C-alpha positions in Angstrom: -169.0 -14.0 187.5 -166.8 -17.0 188.3 -164.5 -18.2 185.6 -163.9 -21.9 185.2 -160.2 -22.3 185.6 -158.3 -25.0 183.8 -155.4 -26.8 185.4 -151.9 -26.5 184.1 -149.9 -29.6 183.3 -148.2 -29.4 186.8 -150.0 -27.8 189.8 -149.6 -27.0 193.4 -151.8 -28.2 196.2 -153.6 -24.8 196.4 -154.3 -24.8 192.6 -155.8 -28.3 192.7 -157.9 -27.3 195.8 -159.2 -24.2 194.0 -160.0 -26.2 190.9 -161.9 -28.9 192.8 -163.6 -26.4 195.1 -162.2 -28.0 198.3 -159.6 -27.1 201.0 -155.9 -27.6 200.8 -156.3 -29.9 203.8 -158.5 -32.2 201.7 -155.9 -32.4 199.0 -153.2 -33.2 201.6 -155.4 -36.1 202.8 -155.6 -37.4 199.3 -151.8 -37.2 199.1 -151.3 -38.9 202.5 -153.7 -41.7 201.6 -152.0 -42.3 198.2 -155.2 -41.6 196.3 -153.5 -38.7 194.5 -149.9 -39.2 193.4 -147.6 -36.2 193.6 -144.0 -35.2 193.7 -142.5 -33.3 196.7 -139.6 -30.9 196.1 -138.4 -29.5 199.4 -141.6 -28.4 201.1 -143.8 -28.1 198.0 -146.0 -30.7 196.4 -146.5 -30.8 192.6 -149.5 -32.6 191.1 -149.9 -33.6 187.5 -153.1 -32.6 185.7 -153.5 -36.2 184.5 -153.4 -37.5 188.1 -156.2 -35.1 189.1 -158.2 -36.4 186.1 -157.6 -40.0 187.3 -158.7 -39.1 190.8 -161.9 -37.7 189.5 -162.6 -40.8 187.4 -161.9 -43.2 190.2 -163.6 -41.4 193.1 -167.3 -41.9 193.7 -167.6 -39.4 196.6 -165.5 -36.8 198.3 -164.2 -39.1 201.1 -160.6 -40.3 201.1 
């Protein structure tokens, strides 16, 4: 049985992709387009839970 995972306050690209059920590449497209704000520390991106919620509220479909 699949558990519904909850996001932490700050998440990685992989964690957000798993939560949304999409690929890491899709999340990277959201970051590149500016649709999903994030902070980059060295080579890693960190995404706030509130920014994921805003993305879901403002996105009508899965296209960037």
